[in-house]
PLY file of the C-alpha trace (Angstrom):
ply
format ascii 1.0
element vertex 204
property float x
property float y
property float z
element edge 203
property int vertex1
property int vertex2
end_header
37.97 10.63 3.08
35.89 7.61 2.52
33.55 5.41 0.31
31.26 4.12 2.76
32.50 0.67 2.07
33.08 -1.04 5.48
36.08 -3.24 5.50
35.99 -4.45 9.00
34.06 -4.09 12.21
35.53 -3.45 15.77
34.78 -4.41 19.25
35.05 -1.44 21.41
37.47 -2.65 24.46
36.67 0.41 26.84
35.56 4.19 26.42
37.24 6.42 29.48
35.29 9.58 29.96
38.40 12.73 30.52
36.41 15.82 31.13
33.67 16.25 28.34
35.42 13.88 25.83
35.54 9.85 25.80
38.82 7.97 25.22
38.00 4.75 22.85
40.06 1.76 22.84
38.97 -0.33 19.87
40.04 -4.02 18.60
39.07 -4.36 14.55
37.96 -8.21 14.35
40.94 -8.78 11.46
44.21 -8.14 12.66
45.49 -7.09 8.73
43.27 -3.88 8.96
45.89 -1.73 11.16
48.68 -2.47 8.62
49.72 0.68 7.64
47.84 2.56 9.72
50.11 5.27 11.99
49.11 7.98 14.62
47.81 10.49 13.12
45.65 9.00 10.27
41.92 8.96 9.99
39.52 6.26 10.40
36.00 5.94 9.95
34.04 4.69 13.16
30.48 4.40 12.83
30.57 6.61 10.25
32.51 9.59 12.32
35.77 10.55 10.99
38.50 10.00 13.99
42.14 10.70 14.38
44.47 7.31 15.60
46.32 8.81 18.64
47.48 5.48 20.03
47.95 2.14 18.15
49.15 -1.38 19.14
49.74 -4.30 17.08
45.89 -5.44 17.63
44.29 -1.93 18.75
43.77 1.81 18.08
42.63 4.72 20.45
40.80 7.79 19.95
39.40 10.49 21.57
35.78 11.85 20.93
35.62 15.38 22.06
32.38 16.73 23.01
31.49 18.20 19.50
31.34 14.45 18.18
29.52 12.93 20.91
26.81 15.66 20.47
26.13 14.90 16.56
26.87 11.13 16.69
26.08 7.71 18.50
29.31 7.44 20.00
28.55 8.58 23.51
25.58 6.71 23.35
27.89 2.99 22.69
29.37 0.91 25.34
32.05 -1.52 26.11
31.33 -4.76 24.06
29.37 -2.94 21.36
30.29 -3.77 17.52
30.85 -0.55 15.31
31.73 -0.08 11.42
35.33 0.42 10.46
36.89 2.18 7.11
40.46 3.23 6.47
40.65 6.74 4.53
40.47 6.04 0.93
43.69 6.69 -1.10
44.06 8.55 -4.20
44.19 5.52 -6.40
41.78 3.33 -5.10
38.85 2.38 -6.29
35.32 4.54 -5.43
33.09 2.08 -5.07
30.44 3.80 -2.58
30.05 7.44 -3.04
31.94 10.14 -1.34
31.91 10.02 2.18
33.72 12.95 4.21
33.10 11.18 7.72
31.65 14.55 9.03
28.22 13.18 10.63
25.38 15.38 10.03
23.02 14.31 12.86
21.44 10.97 14.20
18.53 8.70 13.22
16.13 6.52 14.83
15.35 3.11 13.29
11.70 2.71 13.97
11.27 -0.36 12.11
12.99 -3.22 10.71
11.57 -5.81 8.01
12.78 -8.73 6.22
11.65 -9.10 2.80
13.14 -12.63 1.78
16.90 -12.68 2.20
17.09 -8.63 2.39
16.23 -6.44 4.80
14.40 -2.81 4.94
15.02 -0.21 7.88
13.09 2.55 8.19
15.01 5.54 9.77
13.39 8.67 11.07
15.58 12.24 11.76
14.89 15.84 11.96
12.64 17.40 9.42
15.19 20.10 9.07
17.46 17.58 7.03
14.59 17.17 4.58
16.05 19.06 1.88
19.46 16.74 2.04
17.41 13.78 0.85
16.43 12.32 -2.79
14.69 9.66 -4.15
17.38 6.92 -4.90
20.16 9.33 -3.83
23.33 8.24 -1.60
23.28 8.35 2.19
25.72 7.14 5.03
24.34 5.10 7.85
27.05 4.22 10.37
29.54 4.87 7.80
27.50 2.40 5.42
26.82 3.65 1.73
23.39 3.14 0.99
20.71 4.07 -1.45
17.38 5.90 -0.22
14.97 3.31 -1.30
11.89 5.46 -0.57
11.03 8.45 0.95
8.37 7.25 3.24
7.00 10.01 5.16
8.19 13.95 5.44
7.49 17.20 7.48
8.87 19.90 8.60
9.28 18.26 12.05
10.50 14.81 11.04
11.31 12.79 8.22
11.55 8.83 7.72
13.46 7.36 4.93
13.53 3.90 3.99
16.82 2.00 2.80
17.38 -1.97 1.61
20.13 -3.80 2.96
21.72 -6.75 0.66
22.62 -9.87 2.70
26.10 -9.16 2.30
26.09 -5.75 3.62
24.16 -7.05 6.38
26.44 -9.68 7.84
29.51 -7.32 6.51
28.75 -4.35 8.81
26.89 -3.91 11.94
23.54 -3.78 10.51
22.94 -7.41 11.83
23.02 -6.43 15.19
21.01 -3.35 15.03
17.40 -3.11 16.89
14.31 -0.98 16.41
14.79 1.90 18.47
18.49 1.81 18.03
20.43 5.68 17.07
22.66 5.72 13.74
24.67 8.17 12.66
23.71 9.94 9.35
25.64 11.88 6.91
23.95 13.00 3.48
25.51 13.22 0.34
28.06 16.18 0.38
27.50 17.43 -3.04
23.71 18.01 -2.36
24.59 20.10 0.33
27.00 22.19 -1.48
24.13 22.34 -4.10
21.52 23.32 -1.00
23.88 26.05 0.45
24.40 27.58 -3.24
20.84 27.74 -3.44
20.05 29.26 -0.10
22.66 32.36 -0.70
20.72 32.84 -4.12
17.26 33.42 -1.94
0 1
1 2
2 3
3 4
4 5
5 6
6 7
7 8
8 9
9 10
10 11
11 12
12 13
13 14
14 15
15 16
16 17
17 18
18 19
19 20
20 21
21 22
22 23
23 24
24 25
25 26
26 27
27 28
28 29
29 30
30 31
31 32
32 33
33 34
34 35
35 36
36 37
37 38
38 39
39 40
40 41
41 42
42 43
43 44
44 45
45 46
46 47
47 48
48 49
49 50
50 51
51 52
52 53
53 54
54 55
55 56
56 57
57 58
58 59
59 60
60 61
61 62
62 63
63 64
64 65
65 66
66 67
67 68
68 69
69 70
70 71
71 72
72 73
73 74
74 75
75 76
76 77
77 78
78 79
79 80
80 81
81 82
82 83
83 84
84 85
85 86
86 87
87 88
88 89
89 90
90 91
91 92
92 93
93 94
94 95
95 96
96 97
97 98
98 99
99 100
100 101
101 102
102 103
103 104
104 105
105 106
106 107
107 108
108 109
109 110
110 111
111 112
112 113
113 114
114 115
115 116
116 117
117 118
118 119
119 120
120 121
121 122
122 123
123 124
124 125
125 126
126 127
127 128
128 129
129 130
130 131
131 132
132 133
133 134
134 135
135 136
136 137
137 138
138 139
139 140
140 141
141 142
142 143
143 144
144 145
145 146
146 147
147 148
148 149
149 150
150 151
151 152
152 153
153 154
154 155
155 156
156 157
157 158
158 159
159 160
160 161
161 162
162 163
163 164
164 165
165 166
166 167
167 168
168 169
169 170
170 171
171 172
172 173
173 174
174 175
175 176
176 177
177 178
178 179
179 180
180 181
181 182
182 183
183 184
184 185
185 186
186 187
187 188
188 189
189 190
190 191
191 192
192 193
193 194
194 195
195 196
196 197
197 198
198 199
199 200
200 201
201 202
202 203
């Protein structure tokens, strides 16, 4: 379980295909990020929950299997790309973002980036079948970052476009500062909303 508050960035040192999977080696920017991390622990990588399989003083490794590669942007990345990192939340920790599982629902495309004074607006498009998973000012996780839906710009059965506003701190502390138009990002919709939707679907 995570909060969507990114605590570090990481550099992809290597991506080695193995069958239908890819083995990643990541070097966090902050050396202290790996303190207390053990093999078997969960780490959110661009919003996708991954299991630490290997760990050294400065790096950790995990395997993204076919299922994860099909639902996330991990397979589209390359060595040298900077990704968002968050360690699993502790029970006694503050919940500054929202409840995030690290189970990516789908990917979205950045269609437009606008600079407004010292903040930024990102317009994200994703498949229309997920339209019922968002509400105005509701929570959404983009590349592991807990954000608020600032506007539902367009929606249809085929495509949905939302706008999120990024404050300067978040812009610099995450890989949003490195994202460009047409980049693919990971999306996880609010878990509570998904449960409510499921309940109503069963009653129909």
